[in-house]
N, C-alpha and C positions, 0 to 999 in steps of 0.2 A: 503495499499498500506505500501512497503517494504521502509525507505529509504535507498537513497543512502551511500554505505559506503564513511566516509571522502577519498578525494587525499590522495593518498600515497608520502611520503617522504624518499627516501632511505639518511643515513646519511650514507655517505661512510672514513672509516679509511682506516687501510694500509690493503695490502693484495690482494689476487685478490676476496674474496669472495664476494667484492661489485660487482665485475663484475659478478662473475659467478647469482649473487640475480636477476643482473640488467637481464642477459640474461633470466634468467627463468619468471620474469615480464615481458618480452615482449615475449617470448614463448606464455603465458597465456592471452595474449592479455588486460594485467593491465596497464592503462597509471601511471604513476609515474614523480615527477622529482629528483634530485639530489639534496644534499649539501656535499659538499664536505672540508672533514677537513682539513685545510692546515697545508701544512707537514709531510700528512701522507698518504692521496689517492695518489691511482700511476694514472699515466699517461692520462689511458684510461676513470678513473673516472673525472679526471679535466676537460677534452675535454667536457664532455658531463652534466657537471655540469649546473647547473643556478645559483648560487650561492656558494663562498667559504669562510669559516671563521677559525677563530686562535682556538685554540679546547678549553680555557680557555675566551674566547668571549662571555661570556653568554649572556649580554644585546642584544647581535649581530645575536645571535643564536635566540632568542624568539624574534626580532624584524621582522627577515626574516620570522620564520613560522607564526607571525600573520599576513603578508601581504599576506603568502600565504592559508592562513588557515581559519576553524579549519582543522590541518591535522593528518595524521597517523603518524608519526615516526617509521622505519624501521631501527635500527643501527643495520652496518656492518661490518665487518672488526676492526683491531686492533687499540690502540692507548696506548700510555704509562701512566700511573698513573701518575698526576702531583703531585707538592710535597703539601704537606697540606695546607704550608700558601701561598702557590700561588693559591689556590682555597677560602680561606680564601678572600686573598685581590678581585680577582675577581668578586664574590657574596658576597659584603659585604653589597652593596645596596641591594639587592634582598631579602636577604632572614635572621634571625636574625642569627646574630654570634654566637651564641651560641649554636645553633642546628646545624651549620653548620659545626661548631667544633667537636660534637658530631660524625657527618656522614664521617665528613674527618681522625677525629682520630680513627676510626673502622676498619673491613676490606673489604675488594671488595666488598663483598655482600653490606653491610651499603651503602658504597659511592654509588655502581649504584640505591639500592633503591631510596637512595636523588637525585640521577639526574631523574630517572621516575617521584615522585612527585612534584619536579619543575616544568617539562614538563605537567605533569596534571593539576595542578594548575593554570597552563596558559591555558587551554581548549584543549589542544590538546592530541589524546590518541598514546597507544605506542604498535607496534605492532612486535613481532618477526621474525626472518627470516624464521623459521618451518611453520610459519603458512604464508605467503605468497609465500614461495619456497620449499612446503613440497617435490619436487623431488631430493633435494640439502641433504637429509638425509637417511642415511641407511639402507636400507630393512633388513629383518629378514632373517638369517639363513646364511650358508657361501657363502663366495664373493671370488671366485677365487678356484683355486686347489687344496689345502691343506687344510686340516682337525684336529682340536684338537685330539692329544690322551688320554689316558684316564690320565696322570699324568698332562696333560697341563688342562682339564675341572675340578681336583679338586683344581688348581689354579686360575682357573675362579669363582670356587665357594668360595674360601676364598675371593679372591678382590672385588668379590661383598658383601658379608658379612660386610668387613672392612671399605669399602666407605659409607655404609648404616651408621654404627655405629660410623663412623665421622662426617659424614656430618653438626650436630647441630654445630662444631667448626667451619667451616667457611675455612676446608681445602681445599686442591685442588680436582681435580674430577677424580683421577689416580691415580694408583700404578703398581707398578713392584713387583708379587707375584712367589714363589715355594711353592708347596704343599698348606700347611696351617701356611707358613712364608712371613712375608711381606719385603722384601727389602728397599724398596723406596717408600713411599710414596708421592706425590705432594704438595707441598707447594706455594709461592706466587710466586718461580720461571719461575712456566711453565712447561709443560709436556717433552720438549725437556731438558733440565736444570736435570730435575729428572731423566731421562733417562741415561743421563752420570753420575749423580752420584751412578745411579745402576750398569755401568758398571766398574767404580770404583770398587765398593763394591764386583762385581761378579766375577771379574776375578784376575789374579796376576797382581803384578805391572806391566805396559808397556804393560796393555795390554793382555797381554799372558795368555795362559791357554781358556780352555770353560768354558762355563756356564753352571746350573746346570739345568738338562734335566729339561720340564716343566716350566720354568718359561714364566711367561705369563704378559704383558701388560691390564690390565683394566681400561676401562675410560668410568664414568656414566654418568649422570648429579645426582647432589647433593637432596637427599631430602630437598625440600620446595625450590630448587632453580627457580629464576626467570628467565627462559630460554628464556624472549625477551634480554635478553642483555650478558648474561653469559652461551652461547650453547658450550656441548662437541663439540671440533673438531677435525679432525686429517687430515693428506694429505699424499704428496708421502714423504715429507721431516722426519713425525713421524714413517714411515715405518723403513727410514733407521735409523734413531737414537732407531729403538728397534731393528733392528737387529745387530746392533754395540754393543748392550746391553747384548749380545747375548736371543733376545727371543725367542722363538719357534712361539710366535704368537699372535695377540690384542685380546681382546673380547669389544666391543663395543656397546650402548644400542641400537639397534634397535626405527628407529622411533623418537630420541632424539639427534641423535651425526650426524653435518656434515662431508661428507667428502665431501674434499678439492679435484675437478678432478677427480669422481669416477675411470673412465676408467683406469688413471696415478696411481690410489694408487693401485688399483688391480693387474693392474701390476709388479706395484714393490714391493708387496707383494709375488707374485709368481716366482721375479725373484732370491728373498733374499732366497726362501722356508718356508716365514712364512706363517699361515694360517689368516683368517681376515674373522671373525662371527657378525654378530649381535643379539644381545640377546632381547629375548622378555622381557621386565622386567615391571609385572602390577602395579602400584600404590598402 
């Protein structure tokens, strides 16, 4: 006989994603509990949550999960990266200070891996949104009314190659590309701010002038990235930012990119005249 899967706990941060994941689990008929991160979770998630915790209350999180568990944790939604000193102070009693300092002083990947290891050391599994709510992921192919032209296809190929080469250096998951030239590469600031930089670089002062033809936003999962906690995502706001940066469209990784509110995102791309395409990228 197969063992029953561990109960799911949706850890809800900021934004609409936790609500969308909850709706997907409801449709699938899969039971789950919600643990809301105080100060980040939206009202709908706070109303459904069985418990709320502060972001740095590590002992409190582990105590709740122990009472409910062992469980499989599904992280969803955004939180602000805490100051490394705050992480050290909150977790000093739980982990070796030197090891935690190494985690906190590294990039986001190292910090996230440390958080996952802490949960797993305490007997809990961690599963990604892509594993429990695959209906929220990008399909393969063109979504909407617009398709990439030859210039855009060249930019997409360049962006894919560029992001693959940069993956070992823990940079972001996105780039704005024109033909064989990178206009901007995502760093810790995130996709929206990168697009703002691309707008400033690709246009004349005061936002005047036209962007170069074939300007494309390419967004894919980093090679070796732990998708349980850092899955690429886009939504209507990404479309608006890409349009403002002069992009002709967006190319995202099919099956590995969350689309926040897909109907609204596709409709926004159609209105802006942008293509939206899901790329099949083999591992």
